Legacy VTK file of the C-alpha trace (Angstrom):
# vtk DataFile Version 3.0
C-alpha trace
ASCII
DATASET POLYDATA
POINTS 181 float
29.834 43.787 -38.264
33.072 44.757 -40.049
36.171 42.676 -39.403
38.892 44.583 -37.614
42.454 43.395 -38.193
45.256 44.174 -35.853
48.363 45.656 -37.428
50.102 43.164 -39.675
53.558 41.923 -38.747
55.913 43.998 -40.921
58.592 41.272 -40.933
56.017 38.766 -42.198
54.849 41.218 -44.874
58.471 41.671 -45.973
59.135 37.909 -45.968
56.051 37.114 -48.067
56.756 39.948 -50.492
60.168 38.358 -51.167
58.545 35.069 -52.225
57.784 34.957 -55.934
54.207 33.867 -56.662
54.005 30.613 -58.623
51.463 29.769 -61.303
50.056 26.270 -60.869
47.615 24.221 -62.877
46.651 20.640 -62.320
45.001 18.010 -60.226
44.158 18.524 -56.577
42.012 16.361 -54.300
39.261 17.086 -51.821
37.212 14.943 -49.444
33.787 16.190 -48.369
30.934 14.791 -46.388
28.475 12.924 -48.588
25.739 15.215 -49.852
27.805 18.404 -49.460
28.865 20.509 -52.428
32.554 19.838 -53.100
33.137 23.454 -54.170
31.572 25.110 -51.138
34.301 27.012 -49.312
34.452 27.731 -45.613
35.768 30.417 -43.307
36.046 28.198 -40.296
39.392 29.381 -38.998
41.484 26.379 -39.983
45.251 26.048 -40.027
45.763 28.595 -42.845
42.693 30.857 -42.570
41.693 33.147 -39.739
37.990 33.059 -40.623
37.927 36.430 -42.419
37.871 34.982 -45.961
36.587 31.825 -47.609
38.966 28.972 -48.386
38.814 25.564 -49.986
41.193 23.093 -48.332
42.552 20.563 -50.832
45.587 18.326 -51.201
48.029 17.470 -53.983
47.336 13.758 -53.335
44.197 11.724 -52.725
45.788 10.080 -49.672
46.663 13.502 -48.256
43.057 14.673 -48.548
41.805 11.486 -46.883
44.396 11.733 -44.084
43.265 15.266 -43.224
39.610 14.236 -42.919
40.526 11.172 -40.873
42.566 13.351 -38.527
39.724 15.803 -37.948
37.123 13.060 -37.490
39.247 11.108 -35.028
40.257 14.002 -32.754
38.282 14.634 -29.612
36.007 11.646 -30.209
36.487 8.223 -28.621
34.980 6.502 -31.691
34.959 7.784 -35.267
31.305 8.199 -36.349
30.357 5.232 -38.545
27.220 6.684 -40.144
28.984 9.700 -41.632
30.271 9.032 -45.144
32.809 11.059 -47.050
33.565 11.133 -50.760
36.780 11.803 -52.633
36.841 14.210 -55.572
39.455 14.940 -58.195
39.577 18.638 -59.059
41.411 20.665 -61.673
42.662 24.039 -60.452
44.243 27.064 -62.071
46.182 29.234 -59.648
47.863 32.348 -60.951
49.635 33.470 -57.761
50.356 30.692 -55.278
52.446 31.185 -52.168
54.441 27.953 -52.212
55.976 26.790 -48.935
57.498 23.508 -50.146
58.698 22.154 -46.819
58.737 22.710 -43.081
61.925 24.774 -43.321
60.079 27.324 -45.487
57.184 27.344 -43.003
59.597 27.795 -40.065
61.245 30.798 -41.760
57.867 32.556 -41.414
57.890 32.162 -37.633
55.816 28.986 -37.318
56.806 26.565 -34.550
57.184 23.482 -36.743
57.929 21.214 -33.779
54.175 21.317 -33.132
53.081 21.431 -36.786
53.113 17.656 -37.317
52.169 16.611 -33.780
49.223 18.875 -33.147
46.758 17.875 -30.480
43.376 18.770 -31.948
42.235 20.214 -28.631
45.271 22.539 -28.563
45.126 23.782 -32.169
44.342 27.339 -31.062
47.873 27.544 -29.669
49.473 26.505 -32.984
47.132 27.988 -35.557
47.532 31.732 -34.848
50.841 32.077 -36.737
49.803 29.941 -39.718
46.512 31.847 -39.803
48.474 35.092 -39.759
50.574 33.837 -42.687
47.411 32.910 -44.608
45.699 36.224 -43.899
48.800 38.191 -44.892
49.176 36.162 -48.097
45.518 36.886 -48.878
46.086 40.589 -48.165
49.091 40.629 -50.521
47.018 39.208 -53.376
48.078 35.570 -53.426
45.418 33.152 -54.735
46.429 30.195 -52.571
48.889 28.803 -50.060
50.657 25.550 -50.888
52.125 24.084 -47.706
53.069 20.754 -46.141
50.209 18.495 -45.118
50.494 17.839 -41.379
49.041 14.329 -41.682
50.616 12.889 -44.844
53.823 13.248 -46.851
52.511 15.674 -49.458
51.484 19.286 -49.959
48.092 20.819 -49.300
46.645 23.527 -51.513
44.507 26.092 -49.702
42.551 28.082 -52.282
41.441 31.630 -51.471
37.952 31.345 -52.897
37.382 35.039 -53.578
40.440 34.931 -55.856
39.978 31.486 -57.446
36.234 30.888 -57.380
34.418 28.269 -59.404
36.031 29.525 -62.632
39.461 28.496 -61.371
38.516 25.144 -59.893
36.506 22.431 -61.595
35.314 19.025 -60.391
36.802 16.455 -62.754
35.667 13.221 -61.140
33.674 11.904 -58.213
35.788 9.002 -56.987
33.060 7.824 -54.615
32.962 7.082 -50.895
36.141 6.495 -48.932
36.592 4.377 -45.847
LINES 1 182
181 0 1 2 3 4 5 6 7 8 9 10 11 12 13 14 15 16 17 18 19 20 21 22 23 24 25 26 27 28 29 30 31 32 33 34 35 36 37 38 39 40 41 42 43 44 45 46 47 48 49 50 51 52 53 54 55 56 57 58 59 60 61 62 63 64 65 66 67 68 69 70 71 72 73 74 75 76 77 78 79 80 81 82 83 84 85 86 87 88 89 90 91 92 93 94 95 96 97 98 99 100 101 102 103 104 105 106 107 108 109 110 111 112 113 114 115 116 117 118 119 120 121 122 123 124 125 126 127 128 129 130 131 132 133 134 135 136 137 138 139 140 141 142 143 144 145 146 147 148 149 150 151 152 153 154 155 156 157 158 159 160 161 162 163 164 165 166 167 168 169 170 171 172 173 174 175 176 177 178 179 180
């Protein structure tokens, strides 16, 4: 079934078109469940994707990647599952056209309610995510390769790769750092 998009917000289109794409190359970090392919993207409808394109969520720091996984594992569950193991990977990425939102002020200028950005209740994410998802989808539409935005769980930036633009040629696993606790 084809995906039908509602009309894009013209003020958001204008705002993103005014942001100069940035070329980035370097180390990013990703945590995945043991046994899963580290370079398998998803279209799960996370903070920066609306589920209409594949993304790879990564972080500029190892601690940032671990904090994100911990957050998602600990929400909505009284006890974090002890049998599930996750591994940390160091990746090297080449991004030709990144949309860089270096801080919460930049995110807020795009119409995101940043008062909820850092204090999100996992069960209420559908009330916060629509605007960030709209930003991600519009950035994808405009030809950006990735969104670089503040990590909501750690003091660092996340790098959300648009997999159809980056793909395995633009992102390489450098090192398996092993299981994390």
